[in-house]
C-alpha positions in Angstrom: -7.3 -38.5 3.1 -9.9 -41.2 2.2 -8.9 -44.7 3.1 -11.0 -47.6 1.8 -10.5 -51.3 1.7 -11.2 -51.9 -2.0 -11.2 -55.7 -2.3 -10.3 -58.9 -0.6 -9.5 -61.9 -2.8 -8.6 -65.5 -2.1 -7.1 -67.1 -5.2 -5.4 -70.4 -5.9 -2.5 -70.1 -8.3 -1.2 -73.6 -8.1 -4.2 -75.9 -7.7 -2.2 -79.0 -8.5 0.0 -78.7 -5.4 -0.8 -80.8 -2.4 -0.9 -77.8 -0.1 -4.0 -76.3 1.5 -4.3 -72.7 2.3 -7.3 -72.3 4.5 -8.6 -68.8 5.1 -10.9 -67.9 7.9 -10.8 -64.2 7.2 -13.5 -61.9 8.6 -13.5 -58.4 7.1 -15.5 -55.8 5.4 -15.0 -55.4 1.7 -15.5 -51.5 1.8 -15.0 -49.0 4.6 -16.8 -45.6 4.7 -14.7 -43.0 3.0 -14.6 -40.9 6.2 -13.5 -43.8 8.4 -10.0 -43.4 9.9 -9.6 -47.1 10.7 -10.4 -49.9 8.3 -11.0 -52.4 11.1 -11.8 -56.0 10.2 -13.8 -58.1 12.7 -11.7 -60.9 14.1 -14.3 -63.6 13.4 -17.2 -64.3 11.1 -19.7 -66.8 12.6 -20.3 -68.5 9.3 -19.6 -72.0 8.0 -17.8 -71.0 4.9 -17.5 -74.7 4.0 -21.2 -75.2 3.5 -23.4 -73.7 0.8 -26.0 -72.6 3.4 -23.6 -70.0 4.8 -22.6 -67.2 2.4 -19.1 -66.0 1.9 -18.1 -62.4 2.7 -18.2 -60.0 -0.2 -15.2 -60.4 -2.5 -14.6 -64.1 -1.7 -15.4 -67.2 -3.8 -15.8 -70.8 -2.6 -13.3 -73.3 -4.1 -14.9 -76.4 -2.5 -17.0 -77.6 0.4 -14.3 -78.7 2.7 -14.1 -77.2 6.1 -11.5 -76.2 8.6 -12.7 -76.9 12.2 -12.0 -74.5 15.0 -11.0 -70.8 15.3 -7.6 -69.2 15.3 -6.9 -66.8 18.0 -10.6 -66.3 18.8 -13.2 -67.4 21.3 -14.9 -70.7 20.5 -18.3 -69.9 19.3 -20.4 -72.2 17.1 -20.1 -73.0 14.3 -16.5 -73.9 14.7 -15.9 -74.6 11.0 -14.7 -72.3 8.2 -14.0 -72.5 4.5 -11.3 -74.9 3.5 -9.5 -75.2 0.2 -8.3 -78.7 -0.5 -5.7 -78.4 -3.3 -4.3 -81.9 -3.1 -1.6 -83.2 -5.4 1.9 -84.3 -4.7 5.4 -83.2 -5.3 7.5 -80.2 -4.2 5.8 -76.8 -3.9 7.6 -73.9 -5.5 7.5 -70.3 -4.3 4.1 -69.7 -5.9 1.1 -70.5 -4.0 -2.4 -69.6 -3.0 -2.9 -66.0 -1.8 -5.3 -63.5 -0.3 -5.1 -60.0 -1.6 -6.3 -56.7 -0.1 -6.4 -53.4 -2.0 -6.6 -49.7 -0.7 -7.3 -46.4 -2.4 -4.9 -44.6 -0.1 -2.0 -45.5 2.2 -3.0 -48.0 4.9 -1.8 -48.2 8.4 -0.6 -51.3 10.2 -2.0 -54.7 9.2 -2.3 -57.7 11.5 -3.7 -61.3 11.4 -3.5 -64.6 13.2 -2.2 -67.6 11.3 -1.7 -71.3 12.2 -0.5 -74.5 10.5 -2.2 -77.8 11.1 -1.2 -81.3 9.9 -3.7 -83.1 7.8 -5.4 -86.1 9.4 -3.0 -89.0 9.5 0.0 -86.8 9.4 2.1 -86.3 12.5 3.9 -83.2 11.3 3.0 -80.3 9.0 6.2 -81.1 7.2 7.1 -77.4 6.4 10.9 -76.9 6.1 11.0 -73.4 4.5 9.1 -70.2 4.1 5.4 -70.5 4.8 3.8 -67.0 4.2 5.1 -64.0 2.3 3.5 -60.6 2.5 4.0 -58.7 -0.7 3.2 -55.1 -1.7 2.4 -53.3 -4.9 2.0 -49.6 -5.7 -1.3 -50.1 -7.6 -4.6 -51.3 -6.2 -4.9 -54.1 -8.8 -1.3 -55.2 -8.4 -0.6 -54.6 -12.1 2.6 -52.8 -11.2 3.9 -56.0 -9.8 4.4 -57.2 -6.3 8.1 -56.9 -6.3 8.3 -53.2 -6.4 8.2 -52.8 -2.6 9.8 -54.8 0.2 8.5 -58.3 1.1 8.0 -59.8 4.5 8.5 -63.5 5.0 7.2 -65.8 7.8 9.2 -69.0 8.2 7.2 -70.6 11.0 3.7 -70.7 12.3 2.2 -72.0 15.5 0.1 -75.1 15.4 -1.9 -74.1 18.4 -5.4 -72.7 18.2 -4.2 -69.2 19.0 -1.9 -69.2 16.0 0.8 -66.7 15.4 0.0 -62.9 15.5 1.7 -61.3 12.5 1.8 -57.5 12.3 3.5 -55.3 9.6 3.2 -51.8 8.3 2.9 -51.4 4.5 5.1 -49.0 2.7 3.6 -45.4 2.4 3.2 -46.0 -1.4 1.5 -49.4 -1.1 -2.0 -49.6 -2.5 -2.3 -53.4 -2.6 -0.9 -56.3 -0.5 -1.2 -60.0 -0.7 -0.6 -62.7 1.9 0.8 -65.6 -0.2 1.7 -69.2 0.6 5.3 -70.1 -0.4 6.7 -73.4 0.8 10.2 -74.7 0.2 11.2 -78.3 0.7 9.2 -81.6 0.7 5.5 -81.4 0.4 3.2 -82.5 3.1 -0.6 -82.4 3.4 -1.3 -79.6 5.8 -3.8 -76.8 6.4 -2.9 -73.1 6.8 -5.5 -70.9 8.5 -5.7 -67.1 8.6 -8.1 -65.2 11.0 -8.6 -61.8 12.7 -7.3 -59.7 9.9 -7.3 -56.0 11.0 -6.1 -52.8 9.3 -5.3 -49.8 11.5 -5.4 -46.4 9.7 -3.1 -43.4 10.2 -3.8 -39.8 11.0 -4.7 -38.0 7.7 -5.0 -34.2 7.6 -6.7 -32.0 4.9 -7.3 -28.3 5.1 -9.8 -26.1 3.2 -10.9 -22.5 3.2 -13.7 -20.8 1.3 -14.8 -24.2 0.1 -11.5 -24.9 -1.6 -9.1 -27.6 -0.5 -5.4 -26.6 -0.3 -2.7 -29.3 -0.7 0.2 -29.0 1.6 3.2 -27.5 0.0 1.3 -26.4 -3.1 2.4 -23.2 -4.9 -1.2 -22.1 -5.2 -1.9 -19.7 -2.3 -5.0 -18.7 -0.4 -5.3 -15.2 -1.7 -7.0 -12.5 0.5 -7.2 -10.2 -2.5 -6.6 -6.4 -2.3 -7.0 -4.7 1.0 -6.5 -1.1 2.3 -3.5 -0.6 4.6 -4.6 -0.4 8.2 -7.6 -2.6 7.8 -8.1 -6.3 8.7 -9.8 -9.1 6.7 -10.3 -12.5 8.5 -10.5 -15.9 6.8 -11.6 -19.2 8.4 -9.7 -22.4 7.7 -11.1 -25.9 8.4 -8.9 -28.8 9.3 -10.5 -32.2 8.5 -9.4 -35.6 9.8 -9.8 -38.4 7.3 -7.7 -40.9 9.3 -7.2 -42.1 12.8 -7.2 -39.6 15.6 -5.4 -36.5 14.4 -3.4 -34.3 16.8 -2.5 -30.7 16.3 0.8 -30.7 18.1 1.4 -27.0 18.5 0.1 -23.5 17.6 -0.5 -22.7 14.0 2.1 -20.2 12.9 2.9 -17.9 9.9 6.4 -18.0 8.3 8.2 -15.8 5.8 9.4 -12.2 5.5 5.9 -10.9 5.3 4.6 -12.9 8.3 3.9 -9.8 10.3 1.3 -8.8 7.7 -0.9 -11.7 8.8 -2.1 -12.9 12.2 -3.6 -16.2 13.5 -6.4 -14.8 15.6 -7.9 -18.2 16.8 -6.2 -21.6 17.1 -7.7 -25.0 16.3 -8.5 -27.7 18.9 -5.6 -30.0 19.7 -7.3 -33.4 19.0 -9.6 -34.3 16.1 -11.5 -37.6 16.1 -12.1 -39.8 13.1 -14.3 -37.9 10.6 -14.1 -34.8 12.7 -13.0 -31.2 12.0 -11.9 -28.0 13.7 -11.4 -24.4 12.5 -9.0 -21.6 13.1 -8.9 -18.0 11.8 -6.2 -16.0 10.0 -6.4 -12.3 9.4 -4.7 -10.2 6.7 -3.7 -6.9 8.2 -1.3 -5.0 5.9 0.6 -2.1 7.3 2.3 -0.6 4.3 2.3 -0.4 0.5 4.3 1.6 -2.0 2.0 2.1 -3.8 0.6 -1.4 -4.1 2.5 -4.4 -2.6 2.0 -8.1 -3.1 2.5 -9.8 0.2 3.4 -13.5 0.6 3.8 -15.8 3.7 3.3 -19.4 4.6 0.8 -20.9 7.1 2.3 -23.8 9.1 0.1 -26.4 10.9 2.1 -28.9 13.1 0.4 -32.3 13.4 1.0 -36.0 13.7 0.3 -36.9 10.0 3.5 -38.8 9.1 4.0 -37.4 5.7 2.3 -33.9 5.9 3.9 -32.4 9.0 3.9 -29.5 9.1 1.0 -28.8 6.7 2.0 -25.8 4.7 -0.3 -23.4 2.9 0.9 -20.3 1.0 -0.9 -17.0 1.9 -1.0 -14.0 -0.3 -2.7 -10.6 -0.4 -2.3 -7.2 -2.0 -1.8 -4.2 0.2 -3.2 -0.9 -1.1 -2.6 2.4 0.5 -5.7 4.4 1.4 -6.0 7.7 -0.4 -5.9 10.2 2.5 -5.0 13.8 3.2 -3.4 14.3 6.6 -2.2 17.9 6.4 -1.3 20.7 4.0 0.7 23.9 4.2 0.4 26.8 4.2 -3.1 26.9 5.6 -3.7 30.4 4.2 -2.6 32.0 0.9 -3.7 34.0 -2.0 -4.3 32.8 -5.6 -1.0 31.7 -7.0 0.3 30.2 -3.7 1.9 26.8 -3.9 0.3 24.4 -1.4 2.0 21.2 -0.3 -0.4 18.4 0.6 0.7 15.5 2.8 -1.1 12.2 2.9 -1.0 8.6 1.5 -1.9 6.7 -1.6 -1.1 9.5 -4.0 -0.3 8.5 -7.6 0.9 10.5 -10.6 -2.6 10.2 -12.0 -4.2 12.6 -9.6 -6.3 15.8 -9.7 -6.5 18.4 -6.9 -9.4 20.8 -6.4 -9.9 23.8 -4.1 -13.3 24.9 -2.9 -15.0 27.7 -4.8 -16.3 28.9 -1.4 -19.8 27.9 -2.3 -19.6 24.1 -2.1 -18.2 23.6 -5.6 -14.8 22.7 -6.9 -12.1 24.7 -8.7 -9.4 22.3 -10.0 -5.8 23.4 -9.9 -4.1 23.7 -13.3 -0.6 23.5 -11.9 0.1 20.3 -9.9 3.2 18.3 -9.1 3.6 14.7 -7.9 6.5 14.3 -5.5 5.9 10.8 -4.1 3.0 8.7 -2.8 2.8 10.8 0.4 3.3 14.3 -1.0 1.9 16.4 -3.8 1.8 20.1 -4.6 -0.7 22.5 -6.3 -1.0 26.2 -7.0 -4.1 27.9 -5.8 -6.1 28.7 -9.0 -8.2 31.7 -9.9 -11.7 31.4 -8.5 -10.6 29.4 -5.5 -12.4 30.2 -2.2 -12.0 29.2 1.4 -12.9 25.5 1.9 -11.5 22.0 2.0 -9.0 20.5 -0.4 -10.0 17.5 -2.5 -7.7 14.9 -4.2 -9.1 12.6 -6.8 -7.3 9.6 -8.5 -7.9 6.0 -9.6 -8.2 5.0 -5.9 -11.1 7.3 -5.3 -11.5 10.6 -3.5 -10.0 12.1 -0.4 -10.9 15.3 1.4 -8.9 17.3 3.9 -10.4 17.7 7.4 -9.1 21.2 7.7 -10.0 24.3 5.6 -7.7 26.1 3.3 -8.3 29.8 3.6 -7.8 31.8 0.4 -6.2 35.1 1.4 -8.0 37.7 -0.7 -10.3 40.7 -1.1 -13.9 40.0 -2.1 -15.3 43.5 -1.9 -14.9 47.0 -0.4 -17.1 49.9 0.5 -17.5 52.6 -0.5 -16.3 52.2 -4.1 -15.1 55.8 -4.3 -13.9 58.5 -1.8 -11.5 61.3 -1.0 -8.3 61.2 0.9 -9.2 60.8 4.6 -12.2 58.7 3.9 -12.5 55.3 5.6 -12.9 52.2 3.4 -14.2 48.8 4.8 -12.6 45.8 3.0 -14.2 42.3 3.2 -12.5 39.1 2.3 -10.8 36.1 3.9 -7.6 35.2 5.6 -7.0 38.6 7.2 -4.7 38.8 10.3 -3.7 41.7 12.5 -0.3 41.6 11.0 -1.3 43.3 7.7 -0.5 46.4 5.6 -2.9 47.9 3.1 -2.0 50.0 0.1 -4.0 52.1 -2.3 -2.9 52.8 -5.8 -1.0 56.0 -6.5 -2.8 56.1 -9.9 0.4 55.3 -11.7 1.0 51.7 -10.8 2.6 52.3 -7.5 1.5 51.9 -3.9 0.5 54.4 -1.2 0.3 52.6 2.1 -2.4 53.6 4.5 -1.1 54.9 7.8 -4.4 54.3 9.6 -5.7 50.8 9.5 -7.9 48.6 11.7 -8.4 44.8 12.1 -12.0 43.8 12.8 -12.0 40.1 12.0 -10.4 37.5 9.6 -13.0 38.6 7.1 -13.0 42.4 7.6 -10.5 45.2 7.9 -10.6 49.0 7.6 -8.2 51.7 6.2 -8.2 55.5 5.7 -7.4 56.7 2.2 -3.9 58.2 2.6 -2.4 61.3 0.9 -1.1 60.6 -2.5 -3.7 57.9 -3.3 -5.0 57.6 -6.8 -7.6 55.6 -8.6 -6.7 51.9 -8.7 -6.9 48.6 -7.0 -6.5 48.0 -3.3 -3.6 45.7 -2.2 -3.2 43.9 1.1 0.2 42.5 2.2 0.3 39.9 5.0 2.4 37.0 6.2 0.4 34.9 3.8 1.4 37.0 0.8 -0.3 39.6 -1.3 -3.9 40.0 -2.3 -5.4 42.5 -4.8 -9.0 43.6 -5.3 -10.7 42.9 -8.6 -12.4 46.2 -8.6 -10.9 49.7 -8.7 -11.2 52.2 -5.9 -11.8 55.7 -7.3 -10.1 58.5 -5.5 -12.0 61.8 -5.9 -9.1 64.2 -6.5 -8.5 67.7 -5.2 -6.1 70.2 -6.6 -2.6 69.6 -5.3 0.2 72.2 -4.9 2.6 69.7 -6.4 1.7 67.2 -9.1 4.0 64.2 -8.6 4.0 62.0 -11.7 6.7 59.5 -10.9 8.5 58.2 -7.9 10.8 55.2 -8.0 13.5 53.5 -5.9 16.1 51.3 -7.6 19.0 49.3 -6.1 22.6 50.1 -7.1 26.0 48.8 -6.1 26.4 51.7 -3.6 22.9 51.9 -2.2 19.4 53.0 -3.3 18.7 55.6 -5.9 15.5 57.6 -5.6 14.0 59.3 -8.6 10.9 61.5 -9.0 9.3 64.0 -11.3 6.8 66.7 -11.0 4.4 67.9 -13.7 3.7 71.1 -11.9 4.6 72.9 -8.7 3.0 75.8 -6.8 4.6 77.4 -3.7 6.8 74.3 -3.3 9.8 74.8 -0.9 11.5 71.4 -0.8 11.2 67.6 -0.5 12.2 65.6 2.5 13.4 62.0 1.7 12.3 59.6 4.4 12.8 55.9 4.9 12.0 53.0 7.2 12.8 49.3 7.5 9.5 48.5 9.3 6.6 49.7 7.3 4.0 48.5 9.8 5.5 50.6 12.6 4.9 53.8 10.5 8.1 55.3 11.9 10.0 57.1 9.1 13.3 58.9 9.5 14.4 61.8 7.4 17.5 61.1 5.2 17.9 64.4 3.6 16.3 67.4 1.9 16.1 68.3 -1.8 15.3 71.9 -2.6 12.8 72.6 -5.3 14.2 73.5 -8.7 11.3 76.0 -9.3 8.7 76.5 -6.6 6.1 77.6 -9.2 6.4 75.6 -12.5 4.2 74.0 -15.2 7.0 72.1 -16.8 8.3 68.6 -16.0 11.1 68.7 -13.4 13.2 65.7 -12.4 14.9 65.0 -9.0 17.2 62.3 -7.6 18.6 61.3 -4.2 21.1 58.5 -3.4 20.7 56.7 -0.1 24.2 55.2 0.5 23.1 54.1 4.0 20.8 51.4 2.8 22.0 48.1 4.1 22.4 45.1 1.8 20.1 42.2 2.3 17.2 44.3 3.6 14.1 45.9 2.2 13.9 49.6 2.7 10.7 51.7 2.2 10.8 55.4 1.1 8.4 58.3 0.9 8.7 62.0 0.0 7.4 64.8 2.3 6.6 67.7 0.1 6.7 71.0 2.1 5.1 74.3 0.8 6.5 77.7 1.5 3.9 78.3 4.1 4.9 75.0 6.0 2.0 72.9 4.8 3.0 69.5 3.6 1.8 66.2 2.2 3.3 62.7 1.8 3.9 60.8 -1.4 3.2 57.2 -2.0 5.6 54.7 -0.4 8.1 52.8 -2.6 10.4 50.0 -1.7 13.7 48.5 -2.7 15.5 45.3 -1.8 19.3 45.6 -1.9 20.6 42.0 -2.0 23.8 41.1 -0.2 26.6 40.7 -2.7 28.2 37.2 -2.7 31.6 36.5 -4.3 31.2 34.3 -7.3 27.4 34.6 -7.4 25.2 36.7 -9.8 23.3 39.6 -8.3 20.1 40.6 -10.1 17.8 43.5 -9.2 14.5 44.1 -11.1 12.7 47.4 -11.5 10.3 49.1 -11.8 7.7 47.1 -9.8 4.9 47.4 -10.7 5.8 47.4 -14.4 3.9 48.2 -17.6 5.6 46.6 -20.6 9.3 46.7 -19.7 11.6 45.9 -16.8 15.2 46.8 -16.0 17.6 44.1 -14.9 20.6 45.3 -13.0 23.0 42.4 -13.2 26.3 42.1 -11.3 28.5 39.0 -12.2 32.2 38.1 -11.9 32.2 36.1 -15.1 30.8 36.9 -18.5 28.1 34.5 -19.7 24.5 34.0 -20.4 21.6 34.9 -18.2 18.2 33.2 -18.7 15.2 35.2 -17.7 11.8 33.4 -17.5 8.4 35.0 -16.6 5.6 32.9 -15.1 2.0 33.9 -14.5 0.2 33.3 -11.1 -0.9 29.8 -12.3 2.7 28.8 -12.9 2.6 28.9 -16.7 5.6 30.2 -18.6 4.6 33.3 -20.6 8.1 34.6 -21.6 11.7 33.5 -21.7 14.9 35.1 -23.0 18.6 34.3 -23.0 20.7 37.5 -22.4 24.5 38.0 -22.7 26.0 39.7 -19.7 29.5 41.1 -19.2 31.8 41.1 -16.1 30.7 43.7 -13.6 27.4 45.6 -13.5 25.1 45.6 -16.5 21.8 47.3 -16.9 19.5 45.5 -19.3 16.1 46.7 -20.6 13.8 43.8 -21.2 10.7 44.2 -23.3 7.9 41.9 -22.1 4.9 40.7 -24.1 2.4 43.5 -24.7 -0.6 41.1 -24.1 0.1 40.4 -20.5 -2.9 40.8 -18.3 -2.9 42.9 -15.1 -1.9 40.8 -12.1 0.8 38.8 -10.3 3.8 37.4 -12.1 7.1 35.7 -11.2 10.4 36.5 -12.9 13.1 33.9 -12.5 16.7 34.7 -13.5 19.6 32.2 -13.7 23.1 33.6 -14.0 26.6 32.9 -12.6 25.3 29.9 -10.6 22.5 31.8 -8.9 18.8 31.5 -9.4 16.5 34.2 -8.2 12.7 34.6 -8.3 11.1 38.1 -8.1 7.4 38.7 -7.6 6.2 41.4 -10.0 2.9 43.2 -10.5 1.7 44.1 -14.0 -0.4 47.3 -13.9 
């Protein structure tokens, strides 16, 4: 706070009164704006009463009379000072001559020495009432009046050379004071002298940061701006002292509910001299944001400034979460797999890309925003093994781990006979896999002889019953199919099996198959297993041939009533010739769901399908069933509402004829139960 002595004025208001107000006032008219104390010298060694000695700035000479001697000071020549002889007779009223002093800011304590002295020939000063009145005004020029603030009145003054020391502290709002003579009672010729006027300033604090001054208590904050969560931004604050010695009476602290988002990292010095300064540092260190959070707190500086303690500055900043990927699951999966990505800073306006395996990007078409720390995406066609990348308005984030696309890239040879070994290359392979060749009719024939070489290479021997078609791998990560077709070079078979299916029923699994021709066929053994990878099948029963030598279509059925609900059962046929030679069919599977009272049970077959699927529905209440088909990317390609009756219903559903070969998901909703079945379109 700048404190300046603006002007000093000696003025006679009542020149006709026989009262003399002599001023021996030594002071500066202006104090440097950075000075804390406006200190006035207690003496001016000038003869104000003679023209050869100039008056201090702001004073004017009324006449050439002098007042001998000093008041309260050491006798040093010349011992004369300015004297105003006002003369006259009568009774003085409350108005009189005065000295005025103005300030641009609140002054501190003011003191001066004053004495009264009888005029020559007079034995007593003759004062019977008030002598001096100190008056205050809120404006520097006194235009607001001198009665707006309290007065201080002096009723007696010493007549000795030392005079009377008068000290007072102006009101905090005072910007001008005047020392005025006011005498009550009979008039006497006397002199009043004033000397050693001094003004003591007060501590005055100001604070700035970044070149901007901040007023204590202001609503305008120091704003750190936007900052990533987990990072730190420091700011230096400067405390300036524009008054007397300023003391910082304690540690600078931060207040408010968000105080823990800021930290005072260095404290200011405890004492600041006049015109001096000190610094301290505050850091903005946001720890959370959802998704962007405006943070407010208050900086508190304890000090000895009488009207700005503590000095309060608002602090603000915006915390922004950093866009990061910390993990994802699963780590391995085929095209069509939904991957959940965990991180921070996610927004609804995001895109997610998988690697194409060659340093490029393949953006996911199906994505979902769960919250700022979790998103989901379906692995798109063309994706390869590599990192996952998320892009949004905040920038780009890449995973540190690699997502492995479980899939087949190639196989060799491209054609072969039953018993030949095929080497399959790709990614995401594990030892816990099964491999199936096509049966040539949309079904599977699982290889009994397989070998794991590495996560990128496996081997399998083409099994009996294999036909030309794609190669399929089943693993814990899911199902992967080759893009190319493996051609099985056929040999004449004693029995031409054209169809073999397994469907769930309310009493077990129904197996159905047909033969187009038979030669020397004796019977079929129906075999099953619950663990396909073990390769251990057990024989459930024997079905005798209808005609061991036939060129017409023959149909067979077998009901497995031992199939346990809630499990997946794998079946195969062992066709035995009359000479004991045999061969195995492809393996088919069926999942017989556990029935639950009050819940809909839906089984879907055949799988793989061509253009139709059968829905076996078991419900306790009649109603509507909604069947919805999605492709591997998650897009809905078919939906139908179907009426179902109480009990078991078999419903044939015609699917769109333009469906491409590949993986699909059929979701059914009935009787309070939702079920999703993975289907393969051949």
